[in-house]
C-alpha positions as CSV (number, residue, x, y, z in Angstrom):
1,M,104.9,387.8,245.2
2,N,103.5,389.5,248.4
3,E,105.4,388.0,251.4
4,M,102.4,388.9,253.8
5,I,100.0,386.7,251.9
6,R,101.2,383.5,250.5
7,F,99.4,381.1,247.9
8,S,100.4,377.6,248.1
9,L,98.8,375.6,245.5
10,E,99.1,371.9,243.8
11,A,97.7,372.5,240.2
12,M,97.9,370.6,236.7
13,T,100.3,372.3,234.2
14,Q,98.3,371.0,231.3
15,V,94.5,371.0,230.7
16,N,92.9,369.0,228.1
17,Y,89.5,368.0,227.2
18,A,89.9,364.6,228.6
19,G,90.5,366.0,232.0
20,Y,87.7,368.4,231.8
21,T,85.1,365.7,230.4
22,N,86.3,363.8,233.4
23,S,86.1,366.3,236.1
24,M,89.7,366.4,236.6
25,E,90.7,369.6,238.9
26,I,92.7,372.2,237.5
27,I,93.8,373.1,241.1
28,R,93.7,370.3,243.3
29,R,94.6,372.0,246.6
30,L,94.9,375.9,247.3
31,T,95.9,377.3,250.8
32,L,96.2,380.8,251.7
33,E,98.7,381.9,254.4
34,N,98.2,385.2,256.4
35,H,101.5,386.7,257.7
36,F,100.0,389.8,258.9
37,E,99.6,390.9,262.5
38,K,95.8,391.1,262.1
39,D,93.2,389.4,260.6
40,L,91.7,389.9,257.1
41,D,87.7,389.9,257.1
42,Q,85.6,389.5,254.3
43,A,88.1,388.5,251.8
44,E,87.3,387.4,248.1
45,L,89.3,385.2,246.0
46,T,89.0,385.3,242.2
47,I,90.3,382.7,240.2
48,S,90.5,384.1,236.4
49,F,92.2,383.4,233.2
50,V,93.7,385.0,230.2
51,P,92.4,384.4,227.4
52,E,89.1,383.4,229.3
53,V,88.9,379.8,228.0
54,I,88.0,378.7,231.6
55,K,85.2,380.3,233.5
56,S,86.5,382.6,236.4
57,Q,85.3,381.9,239.7
58,T,85.1,384.1,243.1
59,I,85.3,382.4,246.4
60,E,84.2,384.2,249.6
61,I,86.5,383.9,252.7
62,P,84.7,385.3,255.9
63,R,88.1,385.5,257.7
64,L,91.6,384.9,257.1
65,P,93.2,384.8,260.6
66,S,96.5,386.2,261.6
67,K,99.5,384.0,261.4
68,K,97.3,381.1,260.1
69,S,96.4,379.3,256.8
70,V,93.0,378.5,255.2
71,D,92.8,375.6,253.1
72,V,90.4,377.0,250.2
73,G,89.9,373.5,248.5
74,S,90.1,372.8,244.9
75,F,88.9,374.1,241.5
76,D,87.7,372.2,238.7
77,G,86.7,375.2,236.4
78,V,84.2,375.2,233.5
79,I,86.2,375.1,230.1
80,D,84.9,376.7,226.8
81,A,84.1,373.7,224.9
82,E,83.7,375.3,221.7
83,F,87.3,376.9,222.0
84,I,88.9,373.7,222.9
85,L,87.1,371.6,220.3
86,S,88.4,373.9,217.8
87,L,92.1,374.5,219.1
88,T,94.7,373.0,216.7
89,E,97.8,373.9,218.8
90,K,98.8,374.5,222.4
91,Q,97.3,377.7,224.0
92,P,99.4,379.4,226.9
93,V,96.8,380.6,229.4
94,E,97.6,382.9,232.5
95,M,95.7,381.6,235.7
96,K,95.5,384.7,238.1
97,L,94.8,384.3,241.6
98,Q,93.7,387.6,243.1
99,L,92.8,388.1,246.8
100,K,91.0,391.2,247.9
101,A,90.2,392.3,251.7
102,G,88.9,396.0,251.9
103,E,91.6,398.0,250.6
104,F,94.1,395.4,250.7
105,Q,94.7,393.4,247.1
106,V,97.4,390.7,246.3
107,E,97.6,389.1,242.8
108,E,99.7,386.0,241.8
109,V,99.8,384.6,238.2
110,H,100.5,381.1,237.2
111,L,101.0,379.6,233.7
112,L,99.2,376.8,232.2
113,T,98.9,375.1,228.9
114,V,95.3,374.3,227.3
115,L,95.7,371.2,224.8
116,P,93.7,370.6,221.7
117,Y,91.0,368.1,222.0
118,D,92.7,365.1,221.0
119,A,96.0,365.6,223.1
120,W,97.1,363.5,225.7
121,C,99.6,365.0,228.6
122,G,101.6,361.8,228.9
123,Y,102.0,359.2,231.6
124,E,103.9,361.5,234.1
125,E,100.8,363.4,234.7
126,M,97.5,361.6,235.4
127,P,98.3,358.6,233.1
128,E,94.7,357.2,233.8
129,L,93.4,359.7,231.5
130,L,94.7,357.6,228.6
131,A,91.7,355.7,229.0
132,A,89.6,358.8,227.5
133,F,91.2,358.1,224.2
134,S,89.8,354.6,223.8
135,V,86.3,355.6,222.1
136,P,84.2,352.2,222.0
137,N,81.0,354.3,220.9
138,H,82.5,355.8,217.8
139,P,80.4,355.1,214.5
140,V,83.7,353.5,212.9
141,I,84.1,351.1,215.7
142,K,80.4,349.9,215.0
143,N,81.5,349.0,211.4
144,L,84.6,347.1,212.5
145,L,82.5,345.2,214.8
146,V,80.0,344.1,211.9
147,R,83.0,343.0,209.9
148,S,84.5,341.1,213.0
149,G,81.4,339.3,213.4
150,E,81.6,337.9,209.8
151,L,85.2,336.9,210.1
152,L,84.5,335.1,213.7
153,K,81.6,333.2,211.9
154,E,84.4,331.9,209.2
155,L,86.6,330.6,212.5
156,V,83.9,329.2,214.4
157,G,80.6,329.0,212.4
158,E,78.8,331.8,214.4
159,A,79.0,335.6,214.3
160,A,78.3,336.2,217.9
161,I,80.8,338.8,219.3
162,K,79.6,338.2,223.0
163,G,82.2,339.2,225.5
164,Y,82.7,336.7,228.2
165,E,79.2,335.2,228.0
166,A,80.8,331.9,226.9
167,H,82.9,331.7,230.0
168,D,85.7,330.2,227.7
169,P,89.0,331.9,227.1
170,N,89.5,330.0,224.0
171,Y,86.3,331.5,222.5
172,V,87.4,335.0,223.9
173,L,90.8,334.7,222.1
174,K,88.9,333.9,218.8
175,Q,87.0,336.9,219.2
176,I,90.0,338.8,219.6
177,S,91.5,337.1,216.6
178,A,88.6,338.3,214.5
179,L,88.7,341.9,215.9
180,Y,92.5,342.0,214.9
181,S,91.7,340.7,211.3
182,S,89.0,343.4,210.8
183,V,91.6,346.1,211.7
184,A,94.2,344.4,209.5
185,E,91.7,344.5,206.4
186,A,91.8,348.4,206.7
187,K,95.4,348.2,205.6
188,V,96.7,350.9,208.0
189,N,100.4,351.9,207.7
190,Y,102.6,352.7,210.6
191,I,104.2,356.1,211.2
192,A,106.9,356.8,213.7
193,P,105.9,358.8,216.6
194,S,108.0,361.7,218.1
195,K,110.7,361.5,220.8
196,D,109.4,360.8,224.4
197,Y,105.8,360.6,223.2
198,L,104.7,358.2,225.8
199,S,106.3,360.6,228.7
200,M,105.6,363.9,227.3
201,G,102.3,363.1,225.6
202,K,101.0,363.7,221.9
203,R,98.2,364.3,219.6
204,I,96.1,361.1,219.4
205,R,94.8,359.8,216.2
206,L,91.6,358.7,216.9
207,A,89.7,355.6,215.6
208,D,88.3,357.7,212.9
209,E,91.3,359.4,211.9
210,V,93.5,356.1,211.9
211,L,91.1,354.4,209.7
212,E,90.3,357.4,207.2
213,K,94.0,358.6,206.8
214,G,95.3,354.9,206.8
215,Y,98.0,355.4,209.3
216,G,99.2,355.5,212.9
217,D,101.8,355.0,215.5
218,D,101.9,352.1,218.1
219,L,99.6,354.1,220.7
220,D,97.0,355.4,218.2
221,L,96.7,351.7,217.1
222,A,96.6,350.4,220.8
223,L,93.7,352.8,221.6
224,L,91.8,352.0,218.4
225,F,92.1,348.2,219.5
226,A,91.0,349.0,222.9
227,G,87.9,350.8,221.9
228,L,87.3,347.8,219.6
229,L,87.9,345.4,222.5
230,E,85.6,347.4,224.9
231,S,82.9,347.7,222.1
232,S,83.0,343.8,222.2
233,G,82.3,343.8,225.8
234,L,86.0,342.6,226.7
235,N,88.5,344.3,229.3
236,P,91.5,345.7,227.4
237,L,94.9,346.7,229.0
238,I,97.1,349.6,227.5
239,I,100.6,348.4,228.2
240,L,103.4,351.2,228.0
241,L,107.0,350.0,227.5
242,E,110.1,351.9,226.9
243,N,109.4,353.6,223.4
244,H,106.5,351.2,222.5
245,C,103.1,350.3,223.4
246,T,101.3,347.0,223.3
247,V,97.7,345.8,224.1
248,G,96.7,343.3,226.7
249,V,93.1,341.6,227.0
250,W,91.7,339.8,230.0
251,L,90.5,336.5,228.9
252,K,88.0,336.1,231.7
253,D,85.9,338.8,233.2
254,E,88.3,340.4,235.5
255,V,89.7,343.8,236.4
256,Y,92.9,344.9,238.5
257,P,92.3,346.4,241.7
258,E,93.9,349.7,240.6
259,M,93.7,351.4,237.4
260,V,97.5,352.0,236.9
261,N,99.6,349.2,237.6
262,Y,103.5,349.5,237.7
263,D,104.3,345.7,238.3
264,S,105.3,343.8,235.1
265,S,105.0,340.6,236.9
266,S,101.3,340.9,237.6
267,I,100.9,340.7,233.8
268,S,103.6,338.2,233.0
269,K,102.2,335.7,235.6
270,R,98.7,335.8,234.4
271,M,100.0,335.3,230.6
272,A,102.0,332.3,231.6
273,R,101.3,328.8,230.4
274,G,98.3,327.2,232.5
275,M,97.2,330.4,233.7
276,N,96.1,332.2,230.6
277,Q,94.3,334.9,232.2
278,I,95.5,337.7,229.9
279,C,96.7,337.9,226.4
280,V,99.1,340.5,225.0
281,F,99.6,341.2,221.3
282,D,101.7,343.8,219.5
283,P,99.3,346.3,217.6
284,L,102.1,347.3,215.2
285,L,101.9,343.7,213.6
286,V,98.6,344.7,212.1
287,T,100.7,347.3,209.7
288,Q,102.8,344.5,208.4
289,K,101.6,342.1,205.5
290,G,101.2,338.5,206.4
291,M,101.5,339.2,209.9
292,N,98.6,337.2,211.8
293,F,97.1,337.3,215.3
294,N,99.3,334.4,216.6
295,Q,102.3,336.2,215.4
296,A,101.2,339.4,217.3
297,M,100.7,337.7,220.4
298,V,104.3,336.1,220.3
299,V,105.8,339.4,219.6
300,G,103.8,341.2,222.2
301,S,104.8,338.5,224.9
302,Q,108.5,339.0,223.8
303,K,108.0,342.6,224.4
304,L,107.4,341.8,228.1
305,E,110.5,339.7,228.5
306,D,112.8,342.4,229.8
307,P,111.0,343.8,233.3
308,S,113.3,347.1,233.0
309,N,111.2,348.1,229.9
310,F,107.9,347.9,231.7
311,I,106.6,351.4,232.5
312,L,103.0,350.7,233.5
313,S,99.6,349.0,232.3
314,L,96.3,350.9,232.6
315,D,93.0,348.8,232.9
316,L,90.5,350.3,230.9
317,K,87.6,348.5,232.6
318,R,88.7,349.7,236.0
319,A,88.9,353.1,234.7
320,R,85.3,353.0,233.4
321,L,84.4,351.7,236.9
322,V,85.8,354.9,238.8
323,G,84.1,357.1,236.4
324,I,86.6,357.9,233.4
325,K,84.6,358.3,230.3
326,P,85.7,358.0,226.8
327,L,86.0,361.2,224.8
328,P,82.6,362.5,223.1
329,V,82.4,362.2,219.5
330,R,83.7,365.3,217.7
331,V,82.2,366.0,214.3
332,I,82.1,369.2,211.7
333,E,78.6,370.7,211.4
334,A,78.2,374.1,209.8
335,G,82.2,374.7,209.2
336,K,82.9,374.1,213.0
337,F,83.3,371.1,215.4
338,I,80.6,370.1,217.7
339,L,80.0,366.9,219.7
340,A,77.9,364.3,218.4
341,R,75.3,362.5,220.4
342,P,76.9,359.3,221.2
343,E,75.2,356.4,219.7
344,V,74.2,353.0,221.9
345,N,75.8,349.9,220.2
346,Q,73.6,347.0,220.2
347,L,75.8,344.1,219.8
348,E,73.7,341.1,218.4
349,G,75.2,338.7,217.2
350,A,91.4,335.3,210.3
351,V,93.2,332.5,211.7
352,L,92.5,330.4,214.5
353,P,94.4,331.2,217.7
354,K,96.0,328.2,219.3
355,E,93.8,326.6,222.0
356,L,94.8,327.5,225.5
357,S,95.4,325.1,228.5
358,V,94.0,326.6,231.6
359,V,94.6,325.0,234.9
360,E,91.7,325.4,237.1
361,E,92.3,326.6,240.7
362,G,90.9,323.9,242.9
363,E,90.9,322.6,246.4
364,E,94.8,322.6,246.4
365,H,94.6,326.3,247.5
366,S,92.3,325.7,250.3
367,Q,93.3,325.9,253.9
368,T,93.4,322.0,254.7
369,Q,94.3,320.6,258.2
370,I,98.2,319.6,258.1
371,S,99.0,316.2,259.6
372,K,101.4,315.6,262.7
373,Q,103.9,313.9,260.5
374,K,104.0,317.0,258.0
375,V,104.4,319.2,261.4
376,W,107.5,317.3,262.2
377,E,108.9,317.2,258.7
378,R,108.9,320.8,258.5
379,K,110.5,321.3,261.6
380,L,113.5,319.6,260.3
381,L,113.8,321.9,257.5
382,D,116.1,325.1,257.5
383,L,114.1,328.0,256.5
384,S,117.1,330.5,256.5
385,L,118.3,332.5,253.5
386,R,121.5,330.5,253.8
387,N,119.5,327.7,252.2
388,R,120.1,327.3,248.6
389,L,116.5,325.7,248.5
390,I,115.2,329.1,249.4
391,N,117.7,331.5,248.1
392,H,119.5,329.9,245.1
393,H,121.9,331.7,242.8
394,P,121.8,329.6,239.7
395,D,124.4,331.7,237.6
396,K,126.8,331.5,240.8
397,T,126.3,328.1,242.5
398,G,124.5,326.5,239.7
399,M,124.6,325.6,235.9
400,S,121.6,327.0,233.9
401,L,120.6,324.7,231.0
402,T,119.2,325.6,227.8
403,V,116.3,323.4,226.9
404,H,113.8,324.0,224.3
405,N,110.8,322.0,225.5
406,L,111.0,321.6,229.3
407,E,108.0,319.0,229.5
408,L,109.7,316.8,226.9
409,F,113.1,316.9,228.3
410,L,111.6,316.0,232.0
411,K,109.7,313.1,230.3
412,D,112.8,311.5,228.5
413,L,115.1,312.1,231.3
414,M,112.9,310.3,233.7
415,S,112.3,307.6,231.2
416,G,115.9,306.8,231.5
417,Q,117.6,309.0,228.5
418,E,121.1,310.3,229.2
419,F,122.2,313.6,227.9
420,N,125.6,315.2,227.2
421,I,125.8,318.5,228.9
422,M,128.1,320.7,226.7
423,H,129.5,324.3,226.8
424,Q,128.1,327.3,225.1
425,P,129.1,327.3,221.5
426,E,130.9,330.4,220.5
427,D,128.6,331.3,217.9
428,W,125.6,331.4,220.5
429,G,127.1,334.4,222.1
430,H,125.9,337.2,219.6
431,I,122.4,335.7,219.7
432,L,122.1,336.1,223.7
433,T,122.9,339.7,223.2
434,Q,119.8,340.1,221.3
435,R,117.0,340.7,223.8
436,N,114.3,340.5,220.9
437,E,111.9,338.1,219.3
438,T,114.6,337.2,216.4
439,G,117.1,336.4,219.0
440,S,114.7,334.2,221.2
441,K,113.6,332.3,218.2
442,I,116.9,331.4,216.8
443,L,118.2,330.2,220.2
444,Y,114.8,328.2,220.5
445,E,115.7,326.5,217.2
446,L,119.4,325.9,217.9
447,A,118.5,324.4,221.4
448,E,115.8,322.1,219.7
449,Q,118.4,320.9,217.2
450,E,120.9,320.1,219.8
451,Y,118.4,318.3,221.9
452,H,117.8,315.8,219.0
453,S,121.3,314.9,219.1
454,N,121.1,314.3,223.0
455,R,123.1,317.5,223.8
456,I,122.1,320.1,226.2
457,R,123.9,323.3,226.3
458,T,124.9,325.6,229.3
459,N,125.6,329.2,229.6
460,L,129.4,328.4,230.4
461,D,132.5,328.2,228.5
462,D,134.4,324.8,228.4
463,K,136.7,325.7,231.1
464,S,134.0,326.8,233.4
465,L,132.0,323.9,232.7
466,D,134.8,321.5,233.7
467,Q,135.5,323.2,236.6
468,L,132.0,323.2,238.0
469,G,131.2,319.8,236.7
470,D,134.0,318.6,238.9
471,K,132.8,320.4,241.7
472,F,129.3,318.9,241.4
473,V,130.7,315.3,240.9
474,K,132.9,315.6,244.1
475,G,130.3,317.4,246.0
476,A,127.6,314.6,245.2
477,R,130.0,311.9,245.8
478,S,130.9,313.2,249.2
479,S,127.4,313.7,250.2
480,L,126.5,310.1,249.4
481,E,129.3,308.7,251.3
482,E,129.0,310.8,254.2
483,T,125.4,311.2,254.6
484,G,123.8,308.6,252.5
485,A,121.6,311.3,250.8
486,N,121.8,312.7,247.4
487,S,122.6,316.4,247.0
488,L,122.7,316.8,243.2
489,Y,119.4,317.8,241.7
490,L,117.9,319.2,238.7
491,G,115.8,322.4,239.7
492,I,112.8,322.7,237.3
493,G,111.3,326.2,237.6
494,N,112.4,328.9,239.6
495,L,110.2,331.2,241.9
496,M,111.7,334.8,241.7
497,W,110.8,336.4,245.2
498,Y,111.4,339.2,247.3
499,S,111.7,339.2,251.1
500,R,109.8,341.7,253.4
501,Q,113.0,342.7,254.9
502,D,114.9,343.4,251.8
503,P,112.2,344.1,249.1
504,D,114.8,345.2,246.6
505,T,116.9,342.2,246.4
506,L,115.8,339.3,244.0
507,R,115.7,335.9,245.6
508,Q,115.3,332.5,243.5
509,A,114.2,329.2,244.9
510,P,113.7,326.0,242.8
511,L,110.3,324.5,242.3
512,I,110.7,320.9,241.3
513,L,113.8,318.8,242.7
514,I,114.7,316.0,240.3
515,P,117.5,313.7,241.8
516,V,120.4,313.2,239.0
517,D,123.9,311.7,238.7
518,I,126.4,313.2,236.3
519,V,129.7,311.6,235.0
520,D,132.7,313.7,234.2
521,K,133.6,312.7,230.6
522,G,137.0,313.9,231.0
523,Y,138.7,317.3,230.6
524,L,136.8,319.8,228.2
525,S,134.4,316.9,227.0
526,G,131.3,317.9,229.1
527,L,129.4,315.8,231.4
528,L,126.8,313.1,231.1
529,L,123.4,313.6,232.8
530,K,121.2,310.9,233.8
531,A,118.2,310.7,236.4
532,R,118.6,308.5,239.8
533,E,116.0,305.7,240.5
534,E,114.3,308.2,242.9
535,E,111.1,310.2,242.5
536,G,111.4,314.0,242.2
537,H,109.6,316.1,244.7
538,F,108.4,319.7,245.2
539,N,110.6,322.0,247.1
540,I,108.9,321.7,250.4
541,T,111.4,324.0,252.1
542,L,110.0,326.8,250.0
543,T,106.4,325.7,250.9
544,E,107.2,326.0,254.6
545,M,109.0,329.4,254.1
546,L,106.2,330.9,252.2
547,K,103.6,329.9,254.7
548,N,105.5,331.0,257.7
549,E,107.0,334.5,256.1
550,F,104.1,335.5,253.9
551,G,100.9,333.3,254.8
552,I,101.0,331.7,251.5
553,S,99.8,328.1,251.1
554,L,101.1,325.7,248.4
555,N,99.0,322.6,249.1
556,G,98.6,320.1,246.7
557,L,102.0,319.8,245.5
558,D,103.4,317.1,247.6
559,P,103.4,314.8,246.3
560,L,103.8,316.3,242.8
561,P,100.7,316.1,240.8
562,I,100.7,313.4,237.8
563,K,99.2,313.6,234.6
564,D,99.6,310.6,232.0
565,G,102.1,309.0,234.2
566,E,104.5,312.1,234.1
567,I,105.0,315.1,236.5
568,D,102.4,317.7,235.6
569,V,104.8,320.6,235.5
570,L,102.1,323.1,234.0
571,K,99.9,322.6,236.9
572,V,102.8,323.0,239.4
573,F,103.8,326.2,237.6
574,S,100.3,327.3,237.4
575,Q,99.4,326.7,241.1
576,V,102.5,328.6,242.2
577,R,101.7,331.5,240.0
578,S,98.1,331.6,241.4
579,A,99.5,331.5,245.0
580,V,101.7,334.3,244.6
581,L,99.4,336.4,242.0
582,Q,99.2,339.6,244.6
583,E,102.9,339.6,245.5
584,K,104.3,342.5,243.4
585,K,107.2,341.5,241.2
586,W,107.1,337.9,242.1
587,D,107.0,335.4,239.3
588,V,107.7,332.0,238.1
589,H,110.3,331.3,235.5
590,E,110.4,328.1,233.4
591,T,114.1,327.3,233.6
592,V,116.1,324.3,234.3
593,H,119.4,324.4,236.2
594,L,121.8,321.9,237.9
595,G,122.8,322.4,241.5
596,L,124.0,321.1,244.9
597,F,121.0,321.3,247.5
598,S,121.4,320.1,250.9
599,F,118.7,319.6,253.6
600,S,119.5,320.6,256.9
601,R,118.9,317.4,259.2
602,F,117.8,315.9,255.7
603,I,118.6,312.4,256.8
604,M,116.1,312.5,259.8
605,W,113.5,314.3,257.4
606,R,113.7,311.7,254.8
607,D,113.6,308.9,257.3
608,L,110.5,310.3,258.7
609,K,108.8,311.0,255.3
610,D,109.8,307.5,253.9
611,N,109.1,305.3,256.9
612,M,106.3,306.8,258.8
613,D,104.1,303.6,258.2
614,E,106.7,301.6,260.0
615,F,107.0,304.1,262.9
616,S,103.2,304.4,263.2
617,K,103.0,300.5,264.1
618,N,104.3,302.0,267.5
619,K,101.3,302.7,269.6
620,L,103.5,305.5,271.4
621,V,103.9,307.0,268.1
622,R,100.3,306.8,266.9
623,S,99.3,308.6,270.1
624,L,101.8,311.5,269.3
625,M,100.3,311.5,265.7
626,A,96.8,311.7,267.0
627,G,97.4,314.1,269.9
628,E,95.7,311.8,272.4
629,L,96.4,308.6,273.9
630,I,94.8,306.1,271.6
631,E,95.6,303.0,273.5
632,P,96.1,302.6,277.0
633,M,99.6,301.9,278.3
634,E,100.7,299.3,280.7
635,P,101.1,300.5,283.8
636,I,104.4,300.0,285.8
637,E,103.4,298.8,289.3
638,L,105.8,299.7,292.1
639,T,106.5,296.8,294.4
640,E,107.4,296.3,298.0
641,D,109.0,293.0,297.1
642,F,112.5,292.5,296.3
643,I,113.3,293.3,292.7
644,D,114.7,289.7,292.4
645,D,111.1,288.3,293.2
646,V,109.6,290.3,290.5
647,E,108.8,288.1,287.1
648,G,111.5,288.5,284.5
649,S,114.2,290.0,286.9
650,T,116.3,286.9,286.8
651,D,117.1,287.8,282.9
652,I,118.4,291.2,283.8
653,I,122.0,292.0,284.1
654,Y,123.4,294.9,286.3
655,P,126.8,295.7,285.0
656,M,126.4,299.2,287.0
657,S,125.3,299.4,290.8
658,S,121.6,299.8,290.9
659,D,118.9,300.2,293.6
660,A,115.4,299.1,293.6
661,S,113.8,302.1,291.9
662,Q,116.7,302.0,289.2
663,S,116.4,298.2,288.7
664,L,112.4,298.6,288.1
665,A,113.1,301.1,285.4
666,V,115.6,298.6,283.8
667,L,113.2,295.7,284.2
668,A,110.4,297.9,282.6
669,A,112.6,298.8,279.6
670,A,113.4,295.1,279.1
671,K,109.8,294.4,278.9
672,G,109.3,297.1,276.3
673,K,107.2,299.4,278.4
674,S,107.3,303.2,277.8
675,F,107.6,305.6,280.7
676,V,109.2,308.8,282.0
677,L,111.9,308.4,284.5
678,H,112.3,311.5,286.9
679,G,114.9,312.1,289.0
680,P,116.9,315.0,290.4
681,P,120.6,315.3,289.7
682,G,122.7,312.6,291.3
683,T,120.0,310.0,291.6
684,G,121.8,307.8,289.2
685,K,119.9,308.2,286.0
686,S,122.9,307.6,283.9
687,Q,123.7,304.4,285.5
688,T,120.2,303.3,284.9
689,I,120.5,304.1,281.2
690,T,123.8,302.4,281.0
691,N,122.0,299.1,282.5
692,I,119.1,299.5,280.0
693,I,121.4,299.9,277.0
694,A,123.6,296.8,278.4
695,N,120.4,294.5,278.6
696,A,119.3,295.6,275.2
697,L,122.6,294.8,273.5
698,L,122.5,291.3,275.5
699,K,119.0,290.7,273.6
700,D,120.7,291.9,270.3
701,Q,118.5,294.7,270.2
702,R,119.7,298.3,268.7
703,V,119.3,301.4,270.8
704,L,119.0,305.2,269.8
705,F,120.0,307.5,272.8
706,V,119.1,311.3,272.2
707,A,119.8,313.8,274.5
708,Q,119.3,317.7,274.3
709,K,122.7,318.4,275.7
710,M,125.9,316.8,274.6
711,A,127.0,316.3,278.4
712,A,124.4,313.8,278.9
713,L,125.7,311.8,276.0
714,E,129.2,312.0,277.2
715,V,128.6,310.7,280.6
716,V,126.5,307.7,279.6
717,E,129.2,307.2,276.9
718,R,132.1,307.0,279.7
719,R,130.1,304.6,281.9
720,L,129.6,302.4,278.7
721,K,133.3,302.5,278.1
722,T,133.7,301.5,281.9
723,I,131.9,298.3,281.6
724,G,133.7,297.5,278.3
725,I,130.9,297.7,275.7
726,N,131.9,301.4,274.2
727,A,133.0,299.6,271.0
728,F,129.2,299.0,270.1
729,C,128.4,302.8,270.7
730,L,128.6,304.8,267.3
731,E,128.5,308.6,267.7
732,L,127.1,308.9,264.2
733,H,124.6,311.9,264.2
734,S,127.0,314.2,266.0
735,N,128.4,317.3,264.3
736,K,131.9,316.0,265.5
737,S,131.8,312.7,263.7
738,R,134.2,312.1,261.0
739,K,134.3,309.7,258.3
740,K,137.5,308.0,259.4
741,A,136.5,308.0,263.0
742,V,133.2,306.4,262.2
743,L,134.9,303.7,259.8
744,D,137.7,303.0,262.7
745,Q,134.8,302.6,265.2
746,L,132.9,300.1,262.9
747,E,136.2,298.2,262.3
748,Q,136.8,297.8,266.1
749,S,133.3,296.3,266.7
750,I,133.7,293.9,263.8
751,K,136.9,292.5,265.5
752,I,135.2,291.7,268.9
753,Q,134.8,288.1,268.9
754,R,131.4,286.5,270.6
755,I,132.0,284.4,273.7
756,P,130.1,281.3,274.0
757,K,127.5,281.2,276.6
758,N,128.8,279.8,280.0
759,T,126.1,276.9,280.6
760,S,127.9,276.0,284.1
761,F,127.0,279.6,285.2
762,E,123.5,279.5,284.3
763,K,123.2,276.1,286.2
764,E,124.7,277.4,289.3
765,K,122.6,280.7,289.3
766,E,119.5,278.4,288.8
767,A,120.7,276.4,291.9
């Protein structure tokens, strides 16, 4: 390397026909740096190859300034097609970069590898080129389509392979089933791939080779299916996992915004029940006798259960839209390989897959006006990560329950059925360590059997279950006794989410909250679970957090949607998934867990939510809700008369001294008028409030006195004590309130005896 002229380049290390046919640049960027003290004029840069499988190119550089760099640009090159079509092994090639300027000459050599026609470089270098190996225009694909049409006719009575024209995901699924069966009839065998074949690349067995030779690995079969799906007018995905490959298909005419997707949740959300926008199947099951398309879908879904195994997915329709073309068909003619002229498929015209239930997106996601009541309710909710309703750890502070059928369990629970919560059996341990389809199936069957015996198993041993159960029983009892609010809930479904501030930490939040009671059946005997006679509700704290932090609206879930008299769990999950569809790594897990959840200022929130009809009877409250004065308020007339001459004044008592303006305020309050009382410090506002409270108590009325600062409450409390009625004051909503203090206060007020009215005093007063 010449230190005075430096070549800086970003180039591919491997060149294949897929890259060439899709105009991929061999050199993505080339920069020349001149470290001489003078400029180099009339320079020429020649890029050549040995052997000459790629055509040389000379680039003129009029001036290469001293101590500067020049961006030469990119280089795609013209490959010798005949050479690469006949290539059977990797071919090392020297790429020479030669710069001449007058007598000066410098040269630099880089090594690259030219791959055979059917070789893929692996996902580490331009993974989108994998789309080139899906060959929808190959003649063997046409033959499979004909047979697929015949199989489809057996399923639905017509042989129309018509992509998305029916606008019915179930019809799309039936087409895929017919396509799958046509490949299954070819009786292809499985052959194991080489190690690291997905990262390092491999020779792809294209569709014709798989069918003619009768074998292929998972990637070969996935690309065969991809070509068949593309030719059918459907939009396939190639999904790369650790040491495995599956196939996904859009069930409606959609594509991802990017060709390559690295977020597994973007697929799992769209696969979920009620969403059903994508189906995934394992292509390897086509090599196993007796395994149909439904089973291939089950296995394909299970392969995606562990996000850590996910590498990427490739959307072939998106790849075609940005210009990545399939490999041209290679045929032998006169003893050598040539490219065949592609044919244009004219698409004219197994087992039945299970029907899908798709929840349509409707007005629930529209931006609707939120009522004033909703605004008030949400202001009472705690939206910090300290709140378990937003940041819950089921395995740390909760109890996960193993339920085989979530909807059935919820229906039975809400209808009054009681369940025994039991510890995890010892023989379940080895099953839970099997993160595969066999382990999942066995666990499902065991949970179903337990359910029929009214038993639900947890993930805890008997001792841990007893300790956590005792904590739940005491916590729920304490909450009810001290706040009047239930805090023990079943969380149905979990939103798995990530905050903007800490995008690497998984957070969980329950979706549906069902109030429940549990009874401790004794040491190591489990718990008895039953629903309370209260309605379940959606986690509105989560709703507000998503709106405030992420601009995500979850409308239409409060109250919960109902179907056939039961909570429509599927619709709830589907609407949440739809709302968070664009959030990377976010997903909804269909789980059940028991936990203690407390709303900050929950009592006020529940009071507001449950009693708004009663509150709104007050014209002032109605005005606040409407944002305007809906009824004229009765004016309070200032009078120059003695207050004793004003109507109603004789019924007023003044335990505290009161001037005319203060007395007018006390009288107005006694008449039920609403007003704002202004006055600087020291003008007697606390005395006035004390007199207002005393008169209300005289009329057997209840008074709620609220102040922003504790000092304002304390000064009035002292004045009430001075006049002897502090026994009727209950500091219930203070953070200093203790259960014993409240009970003592109530006892004190109950012991006070009512004094008969002094009729002689009334007569003397009237006289």
